[in-house]
C-alpha positions as CSV (number, residue, x, y, z in Angstrom):
1,M,28.6,-12.0,-5.9
2,K,25.1,-12.3,-4.4
3,V,25.0,-11.2,-0.8
4,D,22.5,-12.9,1.6
5,V,21.4,-9.7,3.2
6,E,18.6,-11.4,5.3
7,G,21.2,-13.9,6.5
8,L,23.6,-11.2,7.6
9,L,20.8,-9.4,9.4
10,A,19.7,-12.5,11.2
11,A,23.2,-13.2,12.4
12,R,23.8,-9.6,13.5
13,P,23.6,-9.0,17.2
14,V,20.8,-6.8,18.5
15,E,21.9,-3.3,19.2
16,R,20.2,-1.0,21.7
17,P,20.5,2.7,21.3
18,S,21.1,4.9,24.3
19,H,17.4,5.4,25.0
20,G,17.0,1.6,25.4
21,R,14.8,0.8,22.4
22,L,15.7,-1.9,19.8
23,A,17.6,-0.5,16.9
24,L,15.7,-0.4,13.6
25,G,17.1,-3.0,11.3
26,S,18.3,-5.3,14.1
27,C,16.9,-8.8,14.4
28,V,15.4,-10.7,17.3
29,G,15.0,-14.4,16.8
30,G,14.7,-14.1,13.0
31,W,12.4,-11.1,13.1
32,R,13.8,-7.8,11.7
33,V,12.7,-4.6,13.6
34,E,11.0,-2.2,11.1
35,A,9.4,0.4,13.4
36,F,8.7,1.3,17.1
37,L,5.0,1.2,17.6
38,G,4.7,2.3,21.3
39,S,5.1,1.2,24.9
40,G,2.9,0.6,27.9
41,R,3.5,0.1,31.5
42,S,5.5,-3.2,31.1
43,A,6.4,-3.7,27.5
44,E,7.5,-2.1,24.2
45,V,5.9,-3.1,20.9
46,Y,7.6,-3.1,17.5
47,R,6.5,-3.8,13.9
48,V,8.7,-6.6,12.6
49,V,9.2,-8.7,9.5
50,S,10.3,-12.3,9.3
51,T,13.7,-12.7,7.7
52,G,12.6,-16.2,6.7
53,F,9.1,-16.0,5.1
54,G,8.7,-12.2,4.9
55,G,5.5,-12.1,7.0
56,E,4.7,-9.1,9.1
57,G,4.2,-9.2,12.9
58,A,4.1,-7.2,16.1
59,L,6.9,-8.0,18.6
60,K,6.2,-7.3,22.3
61,L,9.2,-7.1,24.6
62,L,9.0,-7.0,28.4
63,V,10.9,-4.0,29.8
64,D,9.6,-3.7,33.4
65,E,9.5,-6.8,35.6
66,S,8.4,-5.1,38.8
67,H,5.1,-5.3,40.5
68,G,4.2,-8.7,39.0
69,L,4.4,-7.4,35.4
70,A,6.6,-10.2,34.3
71,D,4.0,-12.8,35.5
72,R,1.3,-11.0,33.6
73,F,3.5,-10.9,30.5
74,R,4.2,-14.6,30.6
75,R,0.5,-15.4,31.3
76,E,-0.4,-13.4,28.2
77,M,2.2,-15.2,26.1
78,E,1.0,-18.6,27.3
79,V,-2.7,-17.8,26.6
80,L,-1.8,-16.8,23.0
81,R,0.3,-19.9,22.6
82,S,-2.2,-22.3,23.9
83,V,-5.7,-20.9,23.2
84,S,-6.7,-21.0,19.5
85,V,-9.7,-18.8,18.9
86,S,-10.2,-16.3,16.1
87,S,-10.8,-13.4,18.6
88,L,-7.2,-13.5,19.8
89,P,-4.1,-12.6,17.8
90,R,-2.3,-15.3,16.0
91,F,0.9,-16.4,17.8
92,F,4.1,-16.7,15.7
93,A,7.2,-17.0,17.9
94,S,8.7,-16.3,21.4
95,G,12.1,-16.2,23.1
96,E,14.3,-14.2,25.4
97,L,16.5,-11.2,24.9
98,A,19.1,-10.6,27.6
99,G,16.9,-12.5,30.0
100,R,13.7,-10.7,29.1
101,P,10.9,-12.5,27.3
102,W,9.5,-11.5,24.0
103,Y,6.9,-12.8,21.6
104,V,5.7,-12.0,18.1
105,M,2.0,-12.0,17.3
106,E,-0.2,-11.0,14.3
107,Y,0.2,-7.4,13.2
108,L,-3.1,-5.6,13.7
109,Q,-4.7,-2.2,13.0
110,P,-5.7,0.4,15.6
111,L,-9.3,1.1,16.6
112,F,-10.5,4.7,16.5
113,L,-13.5,5.8,18.5
114,P,-16.1,7.1,18.4
115,L,-17.4,5.4,15.3
116,N,-19.9,6.7,12.7
117,R,-23.4,6.4,14.1
118,G,-24.4,3.8,11.6
119,E,-21.4,1.5,12.4
120,V,-21.8,1.3,16.2
121,A,-24.3,-1.5,16.6
122,Q,-22.7,-3.8,14.0
123,F,-19.2,-3.3,15.4
124,M,-20.3,-3.9,18.9
125,R,-22.0,-7.1,17.8
126,S,-18.8,-8.3,16.3
127,L,-16.9,-7.3,19.4
128,A,-19.4,-9.2,21.6
129,K,-19.0,-12.2,19.4
130,A,-15.2,-12.1,19.9
131,V,-15.6,-11.9,23.7
132,G,-18.1,-14.7,23.5
133,E,-15.5,-16.9,21.8
134,L,-13.1,-16.2,24.6
135,H,-15.8,-17.1,27.2
136,A,-16.5,-20.4,25.3
137,A,-12.8,-21.2,25.8
138,G,-13.4,-20.9,29.5
139,L,-11.7,-17.5,30.0
140,V,-12.6,-14.0,31.1
141,H,-10.6,-11.1,29.7
142,C,-10.9,-8.9,32.8
143,D,-9.4,-5.8,31.1
144,L,-11.6,-5.0,28.2
145,K,-11.3,-1.4,27.0
146,P,-10.9,0.4,23.7
147,G,-7.2,0.3,23.9
148,N,-7.2,-3.5,24.2
149,V,-9.2,-4.0,21.0
150,L,-7.4,-4.0,17.6
151,L,-8.7,-4.8,14.1
152,R,-7.8,-7.1,11.3
153,R,-7.7,-5.6,7.8
154,N,-11.2,-6.8,7.2
155,G,-12.5,-4.9,10.3
156,E,-12.8,-7.9,12.5
157,P,-12.1,-7.0,16.2
158,V,-9.3,-8.8,18.1
159,L,-8.7,-8.8,21.8
160,I,-5.2,-8.1,23.1
161,D,-3.4,-7.5,26.4
162,L,-4.3,-10.8,28.1
163,G,-2.1,-10.5,31.2
164,L,-5.2,-10.3,33.5
165,V,-7.1,-13.2,31.8
166,R,-8.7,-15.6,34.3
167,R,-10.5,-18.8,34.2
168,I,-14.2,-18.3,34.5
169,G,-15.1,-18.3,38.3
170,E,-11.5,-17.8,39.4
171,R,-10.9,-15.2,42.1
172,T,-7.9,-13.2,43.0
173,R,-6.8,-11.5,46.2
174,E,-6.6,-8.1,44.5
175,G,-8.9,-6.2,42.3
176,V,-8.2,-6.4,38.6
177,G,-9.0,-4.3,35.5
178,T,-8.9,-0.6,34.4
179,M,-10.9,1.8,36.6
180,D,-13.1,3.3,33.9
181,F,-14.1,-0.1,32.4
182,A,-13.8,-2.7,35.1
183,A,-17.0,-4.0,36.8
184,P,-17.4,-3.1,40.5
185,E,-17.0,-6.8,41.6
186,Q,-13.7,-7.0,39.8
187,L,-12.3,-3.9,41.5
188,L,-13.7,-4.6,45.0
189,K,-13.7,-8.4,45.2
190,G,-11.4,-9.7,42.5
191,E,-14.2,-11.7,40.9
192,A,-14.1,-12.6,37.3
193,T,-17.2,-13.7,35.4
194,E,-18.7,-13.4,32.0
195,R,-20.9,-10.6,33.3
196,S,-17.8,-8.7,34.3
197,D,-16.8,-8.6,30.6
198,V,-20.3,-7.6,29.7
199,F,-20.0,-4.6,31.9
200,A,-16.9,-3.6,30.0
201,L,-18.7,-4.1,26.7
202,G,-21.4,-1.7,27.9
203,K,-18.7,0.9,28.6
204,I,-17.1,0.4,25.2
205,L,-20.5,0.8,23.6
206,R,-20.8,4.2,25.1
207,A,-17.3,5.2,24.0
208,A,-18.0,3.9,20.4
209,G,-21.2,5.9,20.1
210,G,-19.9,9.1,21.8
211,R,-22.4,11.9,22.1
212,H,-24.6,10.5,19.4
213,L,-25.5,7.1,20.8
214,S,-29.2,6.3,20.0
215,R,-31.8,6.0,22.7
216,R,-32.0,2.2,22.0
217,L,-28.3,1.7,22.4
218,K,-28.2,3.8,25.5
219,A,-30.7,1.5,27.1
220,V,-28.5,-1.5,26.1
221,A,-25.4,0.2,27.6
222,L,-27.4,1.0,30.8
223,K,-28.4,-2.6,31.4
224,A,-24.9,-3.9,30.6
225,T,-23.3,-1.6,33.1
226,H,-25.8,-2.2,36.0
227,E,-24.0,-2.2,39.3
228,D,-25.6,-5.6,40.2
229,P,-24.2,-8.4,38.0
230,A,-27.5,-10.2,38.2
231,E,-29.3,-7.3,36.4
232,R,-26.9,-7.3,33.5
233,Y,-27.0,-9.4,30.3
234,A,-26.0,-12.9,31.3
235,S,-23.6,-13.4,28.4
236,A,-21.8,-11.6,25.6
237,S,-24.2,-13.4,23.2
238,E,-27.2,-12.0,25.0
239,F,-25.6,-8.5,24.8
240,A,-25.1,-8.9,21.1
241,S,-28.7,-10.0,20.6
242,A,-29.9,-6.8,22.4
243,L,-28.0,-4.7,19.8
244,A,-29.8,-6.3,16.9
245,P,-32.7,-4.3,15.5
246,S,-36.2,-5.6,16.2
247,R,-37.8,-7.7,13.5
248,H,-40.3,-4.9,12.7
249,L,-37.4,-2.5,12.3
250,R,-35.4,-5.0,10.2
251,Y,-38.4,-5.3,7.8
252,L,-38.7,-1.5,7.7
253,M,-35.0,-1.0,7.0
254,G,-35.1,-3.7,4.3
255,G,-38.0,-2.0,2.6
256,I,-36.2,1.3,2.7
257,A,-33.0,-0.3,1.3
258,V,-34.9,-1.8,-1.6
259,F,-36.6,1.5,-2.3
260,L,-33.3,3.5,-2.2
261,A,-31.6,0.9,-4.5
262,F,-34.5,1.3,-7.0
263,L,-34.3,5.0,-6.7
264,A,-30.5,5.1,-7.2
265,T,-30.8,2.8,-10.3
266,Y,-33.6,5.0,-11.7
267,L,-31.6,8.2,-11.3
268,L,-28.5,6.6,-12.6
269,L,-30.3,5.4,-15.8
270,S,-32.2,8.6,-16.2
271,W,-29.5,11.1,-15.6
272,G,-26.4,9.1,-16.8
273,Q,-24.4,10.5,-13.9
274,S,-21.9,8.7,-11.7
275,P,-22.9,7.8,-8.1
276,R,-21.0,9.9,-5.6
277,V,-18.9,8.9,-2.6
278,E,-20.7,9.7,0.6
279,G,-19.0,12.5,2.5
280,L,-16.2,14.3,0.8
281,S,-15.1,12.9,-2.4
282,P,-17.2,12.7,-5.6
283,I,-16.1,10.0,-8.0
284,G,-14.4,11.2,-11.2
285,T,-13.5,14.8,-11.8
286,G,-16.2,17.2,-10.8
287,G,-19.2,15.6,-12.6
288,Q,-17.4,13.8,-15.4
289,T,-17.9,10.1,-15.8
290,P,-15.7,8.2,-13.4
291,G,-12.1,8.2,-14.6
292,V,-12.7,8.4,-18.3
293,G,-13.8,12.1,-18.5
294,G,-11.7,12.9,-21.5
295,L,-13.5,10.3,-23.6
296,S,-16.9,11.9,-23.3
297,P,-18.4,12.6,-25.8
298,W,-16.8,9.5,-27.3
299,G,-17.5,9.9,-30.9
300,M,-18.1,6.1,-31.4
301,S,-21.0,3.8,-30.9
302,F,-20.9,1.0,-28.2
303,E,-20.5,-1.6,-31.0
304,E,-17.5,0.3,-32.4
305,A,-15.9,0.7,-29.0
306,K,-16.5,-3.0,-28.1
307,K,-14.9,-4.1,-31.4
308,A,-11.8,-1.9,-30.8
309,A,-11.5,-3.0,-27.2
310,E,-11.6,-6.6,-28.1
311,A,-8.8,-5.9,-30.6
312,G,-6.7,-4.6,-27.6
313,D,-7.4,-0.8,-27.6
314,M,-7.8,-0.2,-23.9
315,D,-8.9,3.4,-24.3
316,A,-11.9,1.9,-26.1
317,G,-12.0,-0.7,-23.3
318,A,-12.5,2.1,-20.8
319,V,-15.3,3.5,-23.0
320,V,-17.0,0.1,-23.0
321,A,-16.8,0.0,-19.2
322,E,-18.5,3.4,-19.1
323,C,-21.2,2.3,-21.5
324,Y,-22.0,-0.8,-19.3
325,F,-21.8,1.3,-16.1
326,H,-24.2,4.0,-17.4
327,G,-26.4,2.0,-19.8
328,R,-25.4,4.0,-22.8
329,G,-25.9,2.1,-26.0
330,V,-26.3,-1.2,-24.0
331,A,-28.2,-2.4,-21.0
332,T,-26.7,-1.4,-17.7
333,N,-24.4,-4.2,-16.4
334,L,-22.2,-3.2,-13.5
335,E,-20.5,-6.6,-13.4
336,E,-19.5,-6.3,-17.0
337,A,-18.4,-2.7,-16.4
338,V,-16.0,-4.0,-13.7
339,V,-14.6,-6.6,-16.1
340,W,-13.7,-3.9,-18.6
341,Y,-12.5,-1.4,-16.0
342,S,-10.2,-4.2,-14.8
343,K,-8.8,-4.9,-18.3
344,A,-8.2,-1.2,-19.0
345,A,-6.7,-0.7,-15.5
346,E,-4.3,-3.6,-15.9
347,S,-3.1,-2.0,-19.1
348,G,-2.2,1.2,-17.3
349,H,-5.3,3.3,-18.1
350,L,-5.3,5.8,-15.2
351,G,-9.0,6.7,-15.4
352,A,-10.0,3.0,-15.4
353,Q,-7.8,2.4,-12.4
354,D,-9.6,5.2,-10.5
355,S,-13.0,4.0,-11.6
356,L,-12.2,0.4,-10.7
357,G,-11.1,1.6,-7.3
358,C,-14.5,3.3,-6.8
359,C,-16.3,0.1,-7.8
360,L,-14.2,-2.0,-5.3
361,L,-14.6,0.6,-2.6
362,Y,-18.4,0.4,-2.6
363,G,-19.1,-3.0,-4.1
364,W,-20.6,-1.8,-7.4
365,G,-20.6,-4.8,-9.7
366,C,-18.2,-6.7,-7.5
367,E,-17.6,-7.7,-4.0
368,A,-16.5,-4.7,-1.9
369,D,-12.7,-4.8,-1.2
370,P,-11.6,-1.4,0.2
371,E,-8.0,-2.5,0.5
372,E,-7.8,-3.4,-3.2
373,A,-9.6,-0.1,-4.0
374,V,-6.8,1.8,-2.1
375,R,-4.2,0.0,-4.1
376,W,-5.8,1.0,-7.4
377,F,-6.3,4.6,-6.2
378,T,-2.6,4.7,-5.1
379,R,-1.4,3.4,-8.5
380,A,-3.3,6.1,-10.4
381,A,-2.6,8.8,-7.8
382,E,1.2,8.2,-8.0
383,Q,0.8,9.1,-11.8
384,E,-0.9,12.3,-10.7
385,H,-4.5,11.3,-11.7
386,L,-6.4,14.0,-9.9
387,S,-9.6,12.1,-9.2
388,A,-7.6,9.2,-7.9
389,M,-5.6,11.5,-5.6
390,N,-8.8,12.9,-4.3
391,N,-10.3,9.4,-3.7
392,L,-7.1,8.2,-2.0
393,A,-7.2,11.2,0.3
394,Y,-10.8,10.4,1.1
395,C,-9.8,6.8,2.1
396,Y,-7.0,8.0,4.4
397,L,-9.3,10.6,5.9
398,T,-12.1,8.0,6.7
399,G,-10.0,4.9,7.2
400,K,-11.6,3.0,4.4
401,G,-9.3,0.2,3.3
402,V,-6.3,1.8,5.0
403,V,-5.2,2.9,8.4
404,R,-6.7,6.4,9.0
405,D,-4.1,9.1,8.5
406,E,-5.5,12.6,8.3
407,H,-2.2,14.2,7.6
408,R,-1.6,11.9,4.6
409,A,-5.1,12.6,3.5
410,F,-4.5,16.3,3.6
411,V,-1.2,16.0,1.6
412,W,-2.9,14.0,-1.2
413,A,-5.9,16.4,-1.3
414,K,-3.6,19.4,-1.3
415,A,-1.5,18.0,-4.2
416,A,-4.7,17.6,-6.3
417,A,-6.1,20.9,-5.2
418,D,-2.9,22.7,-6.3
419,Q,-3.5,21.4,-9.8
420,G,-7.0,22.9,-9.8
421,H,-9.2,19.9,-8.9
422,A,-12.3,21.5,-7.4
423,P,-13.5,18.6,-5.2
424,S,-10.0,18.4,-3.7
425,Q,-9.9,22.1,-3.1
426,T,-13.2,21.7,-1.1
427,M,-11.6,18.8,0.9
428,V,-8.6,20.9,1.7
429,A,-10.8,23.7,2.8
430,E,-12.8,21.4,5.1
431,C,-9.5,20.0,6.6
432,Y,-8.5,23.6,7.4
433,L,-11.9,24.3,8.9
434,D,-11.9,21.2,11.2
435,G,-8.2,20.9,11.8
436,R,-7.9,17.4,10.3
437,G,-4.4,16.7,9.2
438,V,-3.5,20.4,9.4
439,E,-3.9,23.2,11.9
440,K,-7.2,25.0,11.8
441,D,-7.0,28.1,9.6
442,L,-10.2,29.8,8.6
443,D,-8.6,32.2,6.2
444,S,-7.0,29.4,4.2
445,A,-10.3,27.5,4.3
446,L,-12.1,30.4,2.8
447,I,-9.5,30.9,0.0
448,W,-9.8,27.2,-1.0
449,L,-13.6,27.3,-0.8
450,R,-13.8,30.3,-3.1
451,R,-11.5,28.7,-5.6
452,A,-13.7,25.6,-5.7
453,A,-16.9,27.6,-5.8
454,R,-15.6,29.6,-8.8
455,K,-15.2,26.2,-10.6
456,G,-18.8,25.4,-9.9
457,N,-18.3,23.0,-7.0
458,K,-21.7,22.8,-5.3
459,R,-20.4,21.6,-1.9
460,A,-18.0,24.6,-1.7
461,R,-20.9,27.0,-2.5
462,R,-23.1,25.5,0.2
463,L,-20.4,25.8,2.7
464,L,-19.7,29.4,1.8
465,D,-23.4,30.2,2.0
466,S,-23.7,28.5,5.4
467,M,-20.8,30.6,6.7
468,S,-21.9,33.9,5.3
469,G,-22.9,36.3,8.1
470,E,-22.0,33.8,10.8
471,D,-19.4,33.8,13.5
472,H,-16.6,31.8,11.8
473,S,-14.7,31.2,15.0
474,A,-16.6,27.9,15.1
475,A,-16.0,26.2,11.8
476,P,-18.4,23.7,10.3
477,R,-17.5,20.1,11.2
478,N,-18.4,16.6,10.1
479,L,-16.2,16.2,7.0
C-alpha cells in the first residue's frame, strides 16, 4: 500500500517543543519545517519545503507582539505581497498560527562581509541598483544594513526586513533605523528620503571593504555619509555611478585584461600546463593535467583517441578533452574540450567530472556556473577523487557556488590530505594557521606543511620559508 507521506504531514497538527520553536517535520499551511535558521527581536525564521510542489522557502513567524512589533511584521508582509520588484524576496504564502501571523518568502543565502577587495565596487553597484528599484516603487527602506541584505544563488542582492519601510517623504513621530547605519535625520526627526538610504549604502560600503577600502571608494563612502543630506548623492543611481571606474581607468583595465588573457594563452600553449585556481586549490593533482592525470603520457595520438571516444570509450573521451584543452595534437579549443569533458563526466569518469567542474567554476570554454561546478566536484569527491575533494573544499572555503562553510571545507581538505594529496595538505595547514574551520594550531600546521613540501608542493615550501626564523605566534593569513 502506498502511503501519502506528504498528505499525512500536511494534516498533522503543529507541535511546539518546550522551548517554543516549531518542531522539525511539522507543517504550517502546507509548508514542512526543515530547519531553524534563527530569530530576531520579533520573529523566528525557518527553512521550509512546500508539501505540494516541493519548492524551498523561508518561513517567518511573529513571536513578540509588544512595542509595535506586530504592526511592523504586518507592514513587511503587506509590502512583500503588494510590491513586485526584483530587489525584494518573492512572496509565497501567509497565514496565522495560534493567532500569530506568518509568511513564507523566497529562501536566500547569507551575505558575508568584508568582501574581497576586487568585489566591493561591483557588489555595491548591484546593491545600489536594488535600492534604486525600491525607490522607483515609491518606498524608502529606512533600515538598510548588512544583516538586512541577503543573496540569491547568482549573487544578486535582495533587501529584507521591511517593517520600517515608508513612502518617500513620509514622516514618523519617532526616529527609525539602526543606530550604526541610520542617517541623522532618520534618528532625530523621523524623516525618510532616498538620501537616507544612500547614507546607509555608504556605511555598508565601508563594511564591505573593511580595512582595505581603496582611496577612491573611501571618498564615495565619505560623500554618501555626509551629515547634511543635501551634500550626499541625490539617489542610489548616482551613488552607483560614483562607484564605476573612470573611462580612462576602464580603458586601462581593459587593456590589461587583454594582455593578461594573451599571456595566459601563450603560457598555456607553451608549457602545456593547467591554469591554476586563484588562492588555495590548484586544478588537478599537484601539476598533473586536470582530472586525467593517470592518462598522461597517453600512448595514443589525438586521432586514435578521437576515434575510440566516438566509439564510446570515455577514457579516450577524457584524453580528447585534454588534447583540446592543451592544444596537444590539435588546435586549442576550450569549447570542444568542455563538450568532451561533459561526455566523459556523464559516463562517470571521475577525472573528467573534476575537470568539468573547474571549467564551469571559471568559465573556461563555457559560461561560468559555480553552482553546477560544485555539483560536479561533489559527485567526484564522494567517490574519493582527491583533486575534486580539494576543489570542493576550496569552494566551501571561499563561498564559490555554495554557501561558505569553513568547517566543511576543512573536513574535505583533511580527507584528501590524509590520503597524501599535497595541495590539500597545504590547505589543511593554512586552515590551522588561520583558524578557518578548525582551531588555530601552529604545530599541526607545520606538520602538514612539511608533508606537502616533501612532496614538492611549492606553496608549502614558500610558507615554510616565510615562517623560518620568525615569531610564529602570528600565523600567515589570507588563505
